[in-house]
LODO-494441 format. One record per residue (C-alpha): y, x, z; residue in one letter; residue number from 1. Coordinates in steps of 0.02 Angstrom, whole numbers. Example, Ala and Ser with C-alpha at 12.3 -4.5 7.8 and 13.67 -1.06 7.14 Angstrom:
// LODO-494441
> yy,xx,zz,residuo,num
> -225,615,390,A,1
> -53,684,357,S,2
// end
This chain:
// LODO-494441
> yy,xx,zz,residuo,num
> -5869,-2709,2189,M,1
> -5759,-2851,2133,K,2
> -5669,-2851,2303,K,3
> -5645,-2665,2293,I,4
> -5557,-2683,2126,G,5
> -5443,-2818,2190,V,6
> -5391,-2710,2339,V,7
> -5354,-2560,2222,L,8
> -5253,-2675,2108,G,9
> -5148,-2737,2253,L,10
> -5118,-2559,2317,F,11
> -5059,-2501,2142,L,12
> -4947,-2654,2125,F,13
> -4864,-2614,2294,S,14
> -4839,-2433,2251,F,15
> -4755,-2482,2085,V,16
> -4645,-2606,2169,L,17
> -4588,-2485,2305,A,18
> -4549,-2353,2170,A,19
> -4438,-2480,2078,C,20
> -4341,-2525,2234,N,21
> -4308,-2339,2267,N,22
> -4242,-2321,2085,T,23
> -4122,-2470,2106,N,24
> -4057,-2403,2274,E,25
> -4025,-2232,2195,T,26
> -3934,-2308,2045,D,27
> -3831,-2416,2160,S,28
> -3787,-2268,2268,A,29
> -3730,-2167,2112,E,30
> -3624,-2313,2046,E,31
> -3534,-2341,2214,T,32
> -3445,-2172,2219,P,33
> -3388,-2201,2038,S,34
> -3310,-2362,2089,N,35
> -3229,-2283,2241,N,36
> -3162,-2143,2134,E,37
> -3090,-2269,2011,A,38
> -3010,-2367,2152,D,39
> -2943,-2203,2214,S,40
> -2871,-2157,2043,E,41
> -2791,-2327,2028,E,42
> -2715,-2306,2200,D,43
> -2661,-2134,2148,G,44
> -2579,-2200,1986,D,45
> -2485,-2333,2087,E,46
> -2425,-2194,2207,T,47
> -2375,-2085,2062,D,48
> -2288,-2232,1973,S,49
> -2173,-2243,2127,N,50
> -2141,-2059,2150,N,51
> -2016,-2032,2000,P,52
> -1894,-2158,2073,E,53
> -1912,-2084,2246,E,54
> -1900,-1906,2169,D,55
> -1745,-1959,2073,A,56
> -1663,-2029,2224,A,57
> -1715,-1878,2319,S,58
> -1638,-1769,2188,D,59
> -1481,-1873,2174,K,60
> -1441,-1886,2356,N,61
> -1414,-1700,2391,P,62
> -1288,-1692,2244,V,63
> -1193,-1842,2311,E,64
> -1197,-1771,2485,N,65
> -1131,-1602,2422,E,66
> -991,-1686,2326,E,67
> -946,-1793,2475,E,68
> -949,-1638,2584,N,69
> -841,-1541,2458,N,70
> -717,-1688,2450,H,71
> -708,-1696,2634,S,72
> -678,-1506,2642,D,73
> -537,-1518,2515,N,74
> -456,-1656,2608,E,75
> -475,-1557,2770,A,76
> -393,-1404,2681,E,77
> -246,-1512,2613,E,78
> -220,-1586,2784,Q,79
> -207,-1413,2860,D,80
> -49,-1374,2757,Y,81
> 122,-1411,2829,T,82
> 253,-1474,2706,E,83
> 438,-1449,2739,E,84
> 592,-1497,2640,Q,85
> 728,-1365,2662,V,86
> 892,-1447,2711,S,87
> 1067,-1400,2659,G,88
> 1144,-1370,2490,D,89
> 1166,-1198,2419,Y,90
> 1333,-1102,2393,L,91
> 1353,-951,2281,I,92
> 1495,-827,2294,H,93
> 1530,-682,2176,A,94
> 1598,-510,2208,E,95
> 1612,-350,2103,W,96
> 1537,-183,2139,L,97
> 1667,-51,2096,D,98
> 1760,-181,2000,G,99
> 1630,-195,1865,T,100
> 1454,-252,1917,D,101
> 1441,-432,1973,L,102
> 1348,-466,2136,L,103
> 1303,-637,2203,L,104
> 1302,-701,2382,Y,105
> 1182,-848,2411,F,106
> 1169,-957,2562,T,107
> 1132,-1140,2613,R,108
> 1263,-1235,2713,T,109
> 1240,-1367,2842,A,110
> 1409,-1445,2801,D,111
> 1413,-1609,2710,E,112
> 1491,-1566,2543,M,113
> 1489,-1649,2377,T,114
> 1432,-1550,2222,R,115
> 1613,-1545,2162,E,116
> 1673,-1478,2327,E,117
> 1534,-1345,2329,R,118
> 1575,-1288,2159,I,119
> 1761,-1274,2195,H,120
> 1727,-1184,2357,Q,121
> 1613,-1061,2271,S,122
> 1748,-1022,2137,L,123
> 1884,-1003,2265,M,124
> 1783,-886,2369,E,125
> 1743,-786,2212,S,126
> 1926,-783,2142,D,127
> 1967,-607,2076,P,128
> 2142,-660,2016,S,129
> 2298,-596,2110,Q,130
> 2377,-769,2108,R,131
> 2216,-859,2171,D,132
> 2210,-966,2014,L,133
> 2050,-1057,2063,F,134
> 2145,-1119,2219,S,135
> 2309,-1154,2124,A,136
> 2244,-1302,2028,T,137
> 2342,-1465,2042,T,138
> 2174,-1554,2024,N,139
> 1992,-1501,2009,F,140
> 1854,-1613,1953,E,141
> 1672,-1610,1899,V,142
> 1618,-1737,1769,D,143
> 1429,-1723,1748,G,144
> 1402,-1550,1671,T,145
> 1585,-1515,1640,A,146
> 1716,-1446,1754,V,147
> 1904,-1489,1725,N,148
> 2043,-1375,1793,L,149
> 2220,-1440,1802,Y,150
> 2371,-1325,1820,Y,151
> 2560,-1347,1829,N,152
> 2616,-1274,1663,E,153
> 2777,-1215,1746,E,154
> 2677,-1093,1858,D,155
> 2642,-913,1808,D,156
> 2468,-921,1742,L,157
> 2454,-744,1668,S,158
> 2321,-614,1710,M,159
> 2291,-437,1664,A,160
> 2148,-405,1546,S,161
> 2026,-338,1679,T,162
> 2074,-474,1801,E,163
> 2052,-604,1663,S,164
> 1879,-536,1617,A,165
> 1824,-551,1795,M,166
> 1900,-728,1812,F,167
> 1799,-794,1660,W,168
> 1643,-705,1715,E,169
> 1652,-794,1886,A,170
> 1681,-962,1803,L,171
> 1534,-937,1682,N,172
> 1406,-860,1801,E,173
> 1437,-976,1944,I,174
> 1462,-1133,1838,G,175
> 1294,-1098,1754,F,176
> 1204,-1086,1919,R,177
> 1274,-1258,1963,Y,178
> 1209,-1335,1802,G,179
> 1376,-1341,1713,L,180
> 1388,-1311,1523,D,181
> 1576,-1323,1485,E,182
> 1749,-1314,1561,F,183
> 1915,-1388,1512,N,184
> 2094,-1334,1553,L,185
> 2233,-1462,1566,F,186
> 2411,-1463,1626,N,187
> 2469,-1569,1776,Q,188
> 2483,-1724,1661,D,189
> 2306,-1708,1594,G,190
> 2358,-1642,1426,E,191
> 2270,-1508,1328,R,192
> 2357,-1360,1251,G,193
> 2387,-1268,1415,L,194
> 2440,-1086,1399,T,195
> 2328,-993,1523,F,196
> 2292,-805,1536,A,197
> 2382,-769,1373,E,198
> 2277,-897,1276,N,199
> 2311,-1073,1213,H,200
> 2173,-1192,1272,W,201
> 2155,-1340,1160,Q,202
> 1967,-1377,1157,D,203
> 1820,-1382,1283,P,204
> 1745,-1210,1310,V,205
> 1559,-1184,1325,E,206
> 1499,-1096,1478,I,207
> 1403,-941,1427,E,208
> 1291,-850,1556,Q,209
> 1232,-675,1523,E,210
> 1046,-678,1486,P,211
> 950,-625,1642,N,212
> 782,-620,1730,R,213
> 761,-580,1913,G,214
> 864,-523,2063,Y,215
> 862,-379,2186,Y,216
> 935,-351,2357,V,217
> 1092,-245,2375,M,218
> 1111,-148,2537,S,219
> 1253,-215,2645,P,220
> 1341,-48,2650,E,221
> 1361,-52,2463,E,222
> 1463,-218,2465,T,223
> 1638,-266,2516,E,224
> 1575,-409,2622,R,225
> 1456,-298,2718,G,226
> 1324,-430,2690,E,227
> 1162,-442,2593,H,228
> 1205,-485,2418,T,229
> 1103,-492,2262,Y,230
> 1114,-401,2091,I,231
> 1037,-478,1936,S,232
> 905,-381,1836,G,233
> 1024,-378,1686,A,234
> 1165,-297,1784,V,235
> 1050,-179,1873,A,236
> 972,-124,1709,G,237
> 796,-179,1759,E,238
> 670,-238,1626,E,239
> 697,-419,1587,I,240
> 615,-448,1421,S,241
> 449,-416,1337,A,242
> 419,-294,1192,E,243
> 454,-432,1066,D,244
> 629,-453,1139,G,245
> 591,-621,1217,E,246
> 651,-644,1396,L,247
> 515,-646,1523,F,248
> 441,-812,1577,D,249
> 446,-858,1763,F,250
> 279,-777,1804,G,251
> 321,-616,1715,Q,252
> 492,-615,1802,T,253
> 416,-626,1976,I,254
> 293,-493,1931,E,255
> 436,-376,1875,A,256
> 533,-406,2030,M,257
> 400,-327,2137,A,258
> 458,-154,2086,T,259
> 624,-70,2036,T,260
> 676,79,1931,T,261
> 816,115,2057,N,262
> 816,295,2109,D,263
> 969,304,2225,N,264
> 914,165,2343,G,265
> 1069,56,2314,S,266
> 960,-96,2294,Y,267
> 777,-137,2320,H,268
> 649,-273,2287,S,269
> 660,-436,2382,G,270
> 469,-449,2378,I,271
> 439,-349,2538,Y,272
> 290,-237,2576,E,273
> 133,-330,2623,G,274
> 178,-486,2528,L,275
> 69,-521,2375,E,276
> 108,-650,2241,I,277
> -42,-749,2189,E,278
> 37,-864,2057,E,279
> 210,-906,1992,A,280
> 246,-1037,1859,E,281
> 371,-1170,1804,V,282
> 296,-1343,1781,D,283
> 425,-1470,1713,G,284
> 577,-1463,1827,N,285
> 491,-1369,1970,Q,286
> 459,-1185,1992,A,287
> 317,-1138,2109,M,288
> 266,-975,2187,V,289
> 104,-955,2286,T,290
> 87,-799,2398,Y,291
> 2,-727,2550,H,292
> 54,-601,2678,I,293
> -66,-459,2728,N,294
> -112,-448,2916,E,295
> -30,-277,2932,E,296
> 138,-335,2865,A,297
> 278,-357,2989,E,298
> 431,-424,2891,P,299
> 596,-443,2976,T,300
> 691,-608,2974,Q,301
> 813,-533,2848,Q,302
> 670,-482,2735,E,303
> 602,-657,2739,R,304
> 773,-728,2698,E,305
> 800,-606,2555,D,306
> 633,-650,2483,F,307
> 674,-837,2486,E,308
> 851,-812,2411,Q,309
> 804,-699,2267,V,310
> 673,-826,2218,L,311
> 796,-968,2225,Q,312
> 921,-871,2117,L,313
> 783,-831,1995,T,314
> 728,-1013,1987,A,315
> 910,-1065,1950,L,316
> 908,-954,1796,D,317
> 769,-1070,1731,F,318
> 877,-1224,1772,Q,319
> 746,-1311,1876,V,320
> 776,-1449,2000,E,321
> 680,-1371,2144,E,322
> 579,-1220,2199,L,323
> 414,-1237,2295,Q,324
> 347,-1087,2397,L,325
> 167,-1099,2449,V,326
> 129,-979,2597,N,327
> -61,-972,2595,E,328
> -63,-864,2754,T,329
> 33,-984,2865,D,330
> -17,-1133,2760,Q,331
> 158,-1196,2737,V,332
> 230,-1276,2578,I,333
> 419,-1263,2577,S,334
> 528,-1359,2449,T,335
> 704,-1297,2408,Y,336
> 817,-1419,2318,P,337
> 915,-1337,2173,L,338
> 982,-1433,2024,L,339
> 912,-1597,2084,N,340
> 1017,-1738,2013,E,341
> 974,-1856,2154,A,342
> 1035,-1733,2284,G,343
> 1176,-1660,2184,D,344
> 1290,-1812,2165,N,345
> 1473,-1772,2152,N,346
> 1531,-1897,2279,G,347
> 1484,-1995,2433,T,348
> 1412,-2168,2453,A,349
> 1585,-2230,2489,E,350
> 1652,-2151,2328,E,351
> 1511,-2236,2227,D,352
> 1557,-2404,2307,D,353
> 1740,-2372,2258,N,354
> 1688,-2326,2084,Q,355
> 1587,-2488,2069,S,356
> 1730,-2589,2129,E,357
> 1848,-2504,2003,D,358
> 1725,-2537,1864,T,359
> 1712,-2720,1916,S,360
> 1905,-2732,1921,N,361
> 1913,-2652,1750,A,362
> 1787,-2772,1674,N,363
> 1876,-2918,1749,E,364
> 2044,-2850,1681,Q,365
> 1973,-2832,1507,E,366
> 1916,-3013,1513,E,367
> 2083,-3077,1578,N,368
> 2208,-2954,1501,G,369
> 2221,-2807,1383,I,370
> 2125,-2644,1380,T,371
> 2184,-2463,1383,E,372
> 2153,-2454,1195,E,373
> 2262,-2607,1170,D,374
> 2398,-2531,1276,A,375
> 2405,-2370,1169,T,376
> 2412,-2472,1011,K,377
> 2557,-2571,1080,N,378
> 2646,-2409,1122,V,379
> 2618,-2346,942,F,380
> 2701,-2502,879,D,381
> 2842,-2490,1000,Y,382
> 2877,-2305,953,V,383
> 2865,-2348,772,D,384
> 2997,-2477,791,E,385
> 3119,-2384,907,H,386
> 3096,-2202,848,S,387
> 3110,-2104,688,D,388
> 2953,-2003,732,T,389
> 2815,-2015,601,N,390
> 2683,-2130,677,R,391
> 2542,-2019,607,E,392
> 2601,-1874,715,D,393
> 2617,-1974,874,V,394
> 2481,-1960,1010,K,395
> 2463,-2072,1164,A,396
> 2371,-2053,1329,M,397
> 2354,-2176,1473,V,398
> 2394,-2095,1640,Q,399
> 2339,-2152,1810,D,400
> 2491,-2214,1910,D,401
> 2452,-2308,2073,E,402
> 2640,-2346,2097,D,403
> 2646,-2454,1941,E,404
> 2532,-2597,1992,E,405
> 2502,-2717,1851,G,406
> 2550,-2591,1717,Y,407
> 2475,-2461,1611,Y,408
> 2574,-2300,1610,T,409
> 2567,-2224,1436,V,410
> 2633,-2057,1378,Q,411
> 2682,-2036,1196,A,412
> 2701,-1862,1130,F,413
> 2686,-1746,976,V,414
> 2629,-1567,954,F,415
> 2750,-1439,891,S,416
> 2714,-1268,814,G,417
> 2620,-1209,665,E,418
> 2432,-1243,649,E,419
> 2332,-1098,711,G,420
> 2469,-1041,824,E,421
> 2513,-1087,1002,A,422
> 2565,-1270,1005,Q,423
> 2677,-1352,1130,M,424
> 2674,-1536,1185,T,425
> 2838,-1632,1160,N,426
> 2848,-1794,1253,T,427
> 2931,-1937,1156,I,428
> 2934,-2053,1306,G,429
> 2841,-2136,1451,W,430
> 2806,-2319,1437,Y,431
> 2743,-2462,1546,L,432
> 2628,-2587,1467,V,433
> 2599,-2756,1557,D,434
> 2408,-2772,1588,K,435
> 2419,-2963,1557,E,436
> 2544,-2986,1416,T,437
> 2543,-2817,1332,G,438
> 2729,-2807,1335,E,439
> 2799,-2631,1319,V,440
> 2952,-2562,1409,K,441
> 3018,-2387,1435,E,442
> 2979,-2314,1603,K,443
> 3128,-2254,1710,E,444
> 3103,-2074,1767,L,445
// end
C-alpha cells in the first residue's frame, strides 16, 4: 500500500508540473505579441516623425517648380518680342483748309538735321505770309526752349490781319510740338523793339498752343498738298474733354480717337478697322499704347502709317520724350523718339566741340583780360565823358564781330518815343574795347 501511495504522489506531482509549464508558455506567448506591437508602434512613431519634413519638402517642391516654370515661361515670352528703335527725326508742316482750319503734315526724315534746322524747315514749309517771312530772317536760332528770329528792320515786315493770324498760329502750333515755350523778335543787330506785323515787339512772347486732344486723318483730296494730313480733335470739333471740363488724359484720348462724329466723310479715324487698343497710358516721359490686330483685318500700308502718325502727334500734345507701340499680334515693340533731349540737340558734335573751345577761350580771356560786362562799363564811362546824353538813359550791347580780333564791339544806344507807344532805337555810337587793356575807342564805320 505504501508503494502504491508513492506512485500516486509522483503521478500527481508530474501532472501539476506539466500544468505549470503549459501556463508559463501561454503567458510568454501572450506577452510576445505585445512586445512586437510595441516595437512596431515605436517603428511607426519614428517613421511618422520623419514624414512631416518629407511631406513639407514634398509640398514645397511643386510650388518652387511651378514658380520656376512660370519664370521660364515669362522669360520665353519676353524673348519672343522684337524691339526696334524707329530712326529719323520728325518734321511737321502746317496748311489751312479753306484758309481757316489748321491741318498738320507729319513725317520722319532720313536727312541729318539739327533740331534748329528742323524747326526752321518746318516753319518755312508752313509759311502763310506773302513775303515768306519765315525765310526772310537774317538769322534764326533756337536756344533751349526759345526761338529767336532776326529781321532787317529796313525790310517790309507788314502783314494783313488774316495773314498775320495764320503766321502766329503756325509759329505757336509748330513751336509747341518741338518743345518750344517762347519766341523773340530782334532786328539785324540783335536789338529788341522791332516793328513787325504792325506791332512793336519789345519782350519775349510765350508760345500758346490751342488746347487739344487727339488727331484724325484727312482725305488727300481735301488738302492742297494732295497728301494725307491730320486734323486735331479741337479743330474738327470732336470731343476732347470730360464732363467736368478737364481735358482727356492719354488713355481717354486714344479711346475717343477710335470713332468720329464726322458725317460728311472729310476725315476719319486713324485707328483702322480690326485694330483694338488694349491699353494706353503716359508713364513719366514715355507714352505707351498696347494693341492687337484681329485675324480678319487687312490694313493697307497707308493705314498703318496713319495709325502710327496720329499717335505720335497725340503723344506730342502730352510733351513726352518718346512713344512706345506694343503690337501684341506680331510681338513687336516699336519706340519712336519725340522730345528726347539726348536726340534733339541743336547742333552737331563738331559744333559742341567748337562751343567748348569758345568757352575755354572765354574763361582764359576772363582770367587774362576784361569781361564783356567790364567792356560795357567802360563804354558807359566813355559816353558819359564824351557825350551830353544822360548816362541813365544809355543802353549798351556787346555784338559779335569776327573782323575785330582782340576787341569787344559795343553798341551804345537810347530808346526814343513815349512809354507805352512804339519806341525806336537811336544809336549813339559803336565802340571797340581792347580785351586786354579795356581801352575804348570809337569804331570807324
